[in-house]
N, C-alpha and C positions, 0 to 999 in steps of 0.2 A: 494564516490559513495554510493548510498542508494538503498534500495528496493522500488519498485513502485507497487501500486495496480491498476489493469486495469479493463476493462469493465466487465469481468465475475462476478465481485463483485456487480455490479450495480443491485439493487433490491434484492440481495441475502443476504448480510450482516450476514453471519453465526457467526462471532465474535471469532472464535478459535484463530485467529491471535492476537487479543487484549489480550487474556488470557495468551499467551506464551511470549509476548514481554517483555524482561528484562528491557527495558528503557522507557516503556510507550510512545512510539512515534507514536502509531496508535490511531486515533480518528475517531469517527463515524460522518459522515455527513448525509445529508438528505436522500440520496439514496444509499450510499456506505461508505466504510471505506477509510481513507487516511493515508499515512505514512509521517511524518515530516522528510524531508531529512536532516535537520540540527541536528536532534537528533539520527536518525537511526545509529546503530553501525555495520550494515552489518553482523549480526550474522546468519541470515537465518532461525531462529526459526519460523517466520511467514510463510515463503514460504513452509516449510515442512508440516504445518498443514492445509493449505488452501484447503478446499474441492472442490473448483471450479477452482483451478490452476490459480488464478488471479494475483499472486505476482511474480515479476521478478526483477532481478538485473537491475539497470538503463540501463546498456549497453547491456542487453539481451532482452529488451522489444521488442516484435514483431513490425515490421514496421507499421502495421495497428493500433497499440495501442500507438504510441509515444506521442500522445496528452495528455495521462495520466501522463506523466512525469511532464509537466507544471501544470496540474490540481492538482496533489498532492501538489506541491510547493505553488500554488496559494491559496489552501484551508487554509494553515497556515499563509500566508501573510495577509489574510483578517480577521484574528481573532484578 
């Protein structure tokens, strides 16, 4: 299970999450950041520093945000 970045990050892109990630699994996209689920070690460092509360454990993503689980994965599949 990995952490997922959801819609509050869109057009916000503060970047604190990137700075604290110990495995560099967060990358910047055109309008938001994304977490690579294959690299994420579920440490929670990113979730703790997100100023817009956009980061959730995959199984805790709010129902209206579940599309972001696939969007995070797809971002890294297309690179």
